[in-house]
N, C-alpha and C positions, 0 to 999 in steps of 0.2 A: 420304762426309762424315759426321762423327759428329753425335749428338743435339746436344751443345753448340754446335757451329758452326751447326747448323740453326736452333737457338733464337736465336742472335746474328743470323743474317740475317733471320729473321722480325721480331726486334725492330727492326732497322734499317729494314726495309721498312715497318713500322708506323709508325715516326718520321717516315720520308720521306712517307708517305700523308697523316699528321696535318699535316705542314708544308704540303703542297699544298693540302689542304682549308682549313687556316687562312688561307693565302695568297688564297683566293678570297673571304674575307670582305671587303667593300669598304673598311671603315675600315683594315683591317690592309694590305690591298693597296696603297691609296693611300700609307700611310705608308712602307711597306717600298720601294715603287717610287721615291718622292721620295728616299729616303736612298740608293738605288742610282745614282739618276741624279746626285746631288750628288757621290758617290764617283768615278763615271765621269769627271765633269768635272774633278774635283780631280787625278786620275791624268793626264788629257789636259794639263791646264795645269801640271803639274809637269814633264812631258817637254817641252813646248813652250808656255812662258809667253806669255800675251797681250802682256805689256808696256804701257807708257803709251799714251794717246791720241795718234795720229800728228799732227804739226803740219802745217799747211797747205802745199801745193805753192806755188812760185813764181807770182806773179800779175803779168801784163803788161797794162797799165803798173803799176809798182810804186806802191802807195798807202802813205802813212805813217799807219798806224793808231794811233800814239801821240797823236794829237790827235783831238779829237772829231769824228765824221762829220757830214755836213750836218743841220741840224735842219729840223723840219717847219715849214711856215709857216701850219698850220691854226689858225684862231682857235678857241679853246676857251671855251665859256660854262659856267661851274661853277655848279651847283646846290647850295645848302646843304641838308642834310637837316633837315626840320622837327622830326624826333623829338630833335635836340640842343638844342631850347629848354628841355628839362627836364634836370636833371642825372641822370646814370645811378646806379643804386644802387651802393654800394661793394662788394656781394656778390650774385652770382646762383648759384643751384645748382638745376638741373633734376633730376627723377627719372631715375635712370640706367636705360637700357633693359637688357633680359637680355643678358648678355655672351655674345659668340660668339667663340670662339677661331679664328683663321684657320686654313684648310687650306693646303696648299703653294701658294705664290705667289698668295695669295686675300685679300690685305688690302683691296682694293677693294670686292669683293663682300661681304665680312664687315663692313666699316664701313658700306656703304651699307644692308646688312640691318639693323644696329643703329639707324641713323638712321631707317629705315622703321619699326621697332617703335614708335618714339616717336610715330608717326602712326597706330597701330593695326594696322599690317601684321602678318601672322602667318606668313609664310615664313621662309626661311633663306638663307645664302650660296650654298647649292648651287642654289636656285631661279634666282638672279641668274647665277652663273657658267655654268650650263647655256646660257644664251642668249648672254652677252657673252664668255665664256671657256671654250668647250666642251672644250678641250684642257688638261688639267692641267699639262703643262709650259709652256704660255704664260705668260711671266714678268710680263706688264704688262697692267693694265686702265687705259685712258686716261679722262680725264673726259667726253669725247664719248661713249663707250661707256656710261657710267654714266648720262648723261642719257637716252640712247637707251633704257635700260632702263625708267626712269621714264616716259617718254612712250609706250612701246608696252605696258608691263605694269602701270603703276600710274598710269593717266590721271587718276585723282582727285587727283593731286598734279602740281605743277610743280617742276622743278629748274632753277636757273640757276648757271652758274659765271662767275667774273670773275677778273681778276689785278690785282695792285697792292693787295691787302688791307693793312689796317693793324690794330694791336692795338685801337684805339679803335673801328674799324668792327665787329670781332668782338664787342666789348663791347656795342655798340649792338644788334647782332642777338640776342645771348644775352638782354639785358635785355628784348627784346621777345618772348622765348619761342621763338627760332628756334635750334636746334642747328646747328652749323656743321661742315661737313668740310673739312679742309686737307690740301693735299699737302706733305709735309715730307721731312726726311732721318731715317733711323735708322741705328743701328750693329748690323749683323748679329751673330748668335752665330757665333763661329769655327767651329762645326761645319757652318755653311752656306757656308763659304769655297769660292771657285772654284779656289783654288790657294794655293800657299805665299806668294805676293806680293800676294794679295787685300788691297784696302783697306777691305774690309767696309762700304763706303759704299753705301746703298740708299735708293731712294724709299719713301714709306710714308704711307698715309692715316690720318688721326687724326680722331675724331669729338670736338668740344669741347662741353661740357655744362654749363659753369659757369666762373665766375672769382671771385677774391677780391683786391681792390686792397690790402688789408692786408698780404697775403704776396706780392702781385705775381705770381700764378700762375693758370693756367687748370686746370680739371679735365678730363680727357681719357679717352676710351675707346680703348684701344689693342689691337687685335686680336692684335698680335704679343706685346707685353709684359704686358698685363693690364688689367683694369678699374678705373675710378675712380682713376687715377694723376693727378698734377699735374706741370706744366711750368711753368718761369718765364717770364714775358713775353719777358725777354731771350733765353733759349734757344730759344723758339718763333721769335722774330723771325730768329735765326741760321739754324735748321733750315728755315725757310720760304722764306727767300731764293732757294735754288738753283732753286726752281720758279715764280719770278716771282710770289711770294705768292698763289698761287691758291687760291680758296675755292669751295665749293659750298654752297647753301642751297635747302632745300625749302620749299614753302609751298602752301597751299590756294589754288585759282584766285580764290575770292572775296575773298581777302586781298592780290591783286596791287597794289592801290594803296598799301597799308601798305608792301609791299616796295619799291615805287618810292620812297617817302618815305624808307625806311631807306637805300636804296643812293644815293639822289640822283644825281649825275652819273654815277655808275657803273652806273645801271641800263641806260642805253644801251650795248651791247656795243661799238660803235665809239668812243664817247667815253671809255669806260672804257680801251680800249687806247691812245687818244691821251694821256690824262692819265698812264698808266703809261709809255708812251714817253717823255714829256717827263721823268719822274722818272728813268728809267734813262739818259736822256741827261745829265742833271745828274750821275749816279752815276759815269759813266765819265770825266768831266771832273776827277774827284777824284784826288789822289796816291795814294789807298789803294784805288782801284779794283781789284776783283779778278776772277777769271775768270767768277764768276757774274754781276757787273755786266754785263760784256760779252756773256755768252750771253743774259741777259734782254733786253739792248738789241737784239741780233740778232733774238730771237724776237718782239719787238714790232714791229720793222721788217718781218720777214717777214709778220706779220699783215696789214700794209698793202701787200704784194706789192712791197716795196722790196728786192728779192732781192739785188741787187749790194752794196747797203750792208750788208745783213744778213750776206751771206757774209763780208765784211771784219770784221764784228764777232765772228762765229763764229771767224774766223782768229785774232783776238787772244785769245779765250777758250782756244783750243787751245794757243796759243804759251804762255800762263801757266800752263795745266795743268788738266785736268778729270778727275773720278773715272772709273774705268774703265767703270762701268755707266751713265754719263750718257746714252748713246744706246740705253739699254733703255726709257727713259721718255720722252725728249723728241726729236722728230724734225724740227724747224724747219731744222737744217742741211742735211738731205737735200733739202728743198725749195729752199732758198736756192741751194745748189750745182747743182741740176739746172736751176733757172729761170735762173741767170746763166751757164749754158753751161760751168760748171766740172766736166766729166764725170769728170775723173780724181780730183779731190777726192771727188765723191760716190762713186765705187767704192772709193776707199781707206777712207773713213769707214764705208760700210755693210759692207765686208769686215771691218773691224775690229769693228764692231758684232756681226756674225754670230758673230765668234771669241769675244766675250764671252757673248753670249746667242744661241745657235743657234736657239731657239724664239721667234722675234720676227717676226710677220708684217709689221710695219712696215719692219723692216731688209731682209727678202727682197723686198718689194714694190718699195723704191727701189733696191735692188740690181739687181733685174730691169730697171728703168727705165734704169740706167747701163749695162747689158749691151746693151740694145735700142739706145740712142743710139750705142753702139760699134759696132753691126752684128752683134753675137752674138745672133741671134734664138732659137737653140736653148737658149742659156744663160739668155736672158730668159724663155722659157716655163717652164723647169724652176724658175727662181727663183719666178716667180708661181704655180706649182702648189704649190710648197712653202709659200708664204705662205697660199694657199687651204687647204691641209691643217692648217695651225695654227689658223686661225680662219675657218671657212666663212662666218660671219656678218659678216666684217671690213668695217667701212665700207660696209655694203650691197653687199658683194661687188666691191670694188674690184680685187682680184687677178683675178677672172674677167672683169672689163671690160677689164683690161690685156691678158689673154690674147688677146681678140678681134683685137688688133693684129698677131698672128702666126699666126692660125688662118684 
């Protein structure tokens, strides 16, 4: 080997060594690992596309879901919030928290971190995700996990979440100096596509810190798109709907009575669901009812353990058509099909969800239950072990509790 070849080999070895050392830097490793993961998923789905959400299997006896399902007979006593006795200001603008750009799949922890900074907290999204989303590849953080973080790591605050929120309620909370987190829809960057047929539809948390009636818009802190952005009231209502108009608010314990007054009838979690169930029942009766109206109706029924009715509502939502990532974020159909004895639908839907989002502890948990009910105990155990590996803290170890059934 001549000297020139030796120098080239030494140079290449140096470049390789530098690349290896650079990859060990946590920020670089996280970013590159995420891009590699996205690339692998894209190639897999190019070869074997996921396809649309599967429609429900035939149900016996056949039920006509084109007409409203049975309504609740619960008597609801509505409480009017005392805070509405005074007109709301036309504009509210809170001091923005330090902006935190989310890392991969981390909009929940990043948004919660920004909200906590408005209450004097000094941590960051990594502190939160290390507990509730310890594996970077985990694609979702649900509201219950975010509340769990507050109750266990920031006990000097309370966090409550409800459904059925309205633009007026958001404004009331903001006017009372409470920032609000909402779960809504975002459009992903094409670089984050799962494959060539990806609809780029995804769930996203937003922190709302102000509003302006003259412009008809909210000020938002968006961990994916940027700080101090604005969104119109109409657009937020559209993007909010697929998640049952879910909102989260934090407050100091000594101000709980004020929060009760602001939320009024929606302070009680069961009454909040009943009121929202009634609203979604009205929505599905409309000729313009869409898949999200039916899905929300199913979720509100499932909350009250009305699983057979919920399953039929979810059937209708699937028939109309849902985004491919829907079951990355919402798991009511898994409960409904399991508890109504429709195991084949449970397996079909959880199998689809795993195809879209392989790193989903919820999908693996319920897939395991479907296999267990089918008699495949070995398969169920492997599914629950997978769920446990994705999030060892998942719902206080639900996967490990499930594993006890076959051990």
